[in-house]
C-alpha angles and dihedrals in degrees: 000000000000123000090250093054092050091060121100112266121217114204106202154162102229096214095049118111092209088055089049088056091060095040089054092050091050092048094043090054091044092235113166108227145153124247126211117193110212127206113255110252094019089059091079092061092048093047091051091047092051100043106022090216108049130068100188141056150291098071121168122199113207122177091339095312120107122212125196130199123055095242093052091046094052091047089055092047091050091053095047099035106027095169125111089024126226093182117069118240095225108085094223092049091046091052090050092049093050092047091052090047089054092047094053092042092054105027100036111022101063093038101051087046091054094044093050099041091048087064100035102049092070089061107070091174090061100040104043096061089053094047094046100043112124091010125127118254094256092051092048091051091048093052093047090053094044097042095104090055092044091050091054091047092050093048089054098043096047098034092241100186131124098258095046091045091052091051089049091051088055091049090051091052090048090052090051089050090054093046090056092047094049099048112109131214087267091064091246131104095231125031121313102315144061113276141169088274092062092042092052097047094045097045094047090049095049092109088064097059101017091210122214090236093061099119100225138043114286137174102285093176111040120206113273090249090062101032098083092050095047095041092050090055093045090055093054122093088254092053091049088049090055091053092047092047090053090049093049103038112016109092123156098221101195093210112157123344100333093184143015132195104289129236136187092230126016 
C-alpha cells in the first residue's frame, strides 16, 4: 500500500455545508487526507456502498472502514487525533458543546439547505457549475443532461416547496437567534476556546456569509429572491460572528494530497 492510499479519504459533495463541517475538522486538526468529489444524485449510491448504512455524504474512509454522518466522523477524528481538541476537557463544557452541535445539526442544517436550494434550483446557470466542479468531462456532460431529473428528485427528497421553504427560513432565523444568545463574552459558544459547537454553527451557516476561505466555488451572488433573506442574516451579529470565525479558524492546510481527480464512482 502506498503512502497516498493509506491516507484518510473524504467522499464529499463540495457545496454541502455538512461536508464543510468535516473538511474544517480535518484541516483544523492538520490531518493529511484525500478528497473525492462525488456526482450529485449518484453520491447516494456510493455512500451506501461504502458505509452500508448511510445514503449521503460526508463519508470518511479510515483504514478500510467507512464512516457516515458528520457527528460520527468528528467523534472518530477526536479519538484518533485529539490535538488540537474540538471537544472540551471539562465534562460540563463537553456536554454543552455536544448538545449545541446536535442542535445546529438538527435544527439548522436541514432547514438552511431547504431554504437555499428552494431558491437556487430554479437557476441552472448558478447550480450546475457548483455541481460539476472537479468532475471529469463525461460526468459533467451526464449531469448537464440529467439536471432536469435531478432537480425533480431534489425537490421531492428535500420537500422544496414554498410552504416548507418558508418554515425552514423561520427555523434558520430561530437558529441564528439561539447562536446569538449562546455566544459568551469570549466570542465562543463554550468556554474560552474554539470547539465543535463553533465549528458546526459556522460551517452550517456558510451559505449566509459565503466566506472567502470557503475552499470551493460557491454562489457569490445569490438570486434576488434569496438575497434579502441571506443578507439580513449576514448583517446580524451572528452573521458577523460566522465571518469572523472563518477568518480566525478556517485554514486550508494543504498537508498531503488534499484532492485527487474526482469520479462519480470509485
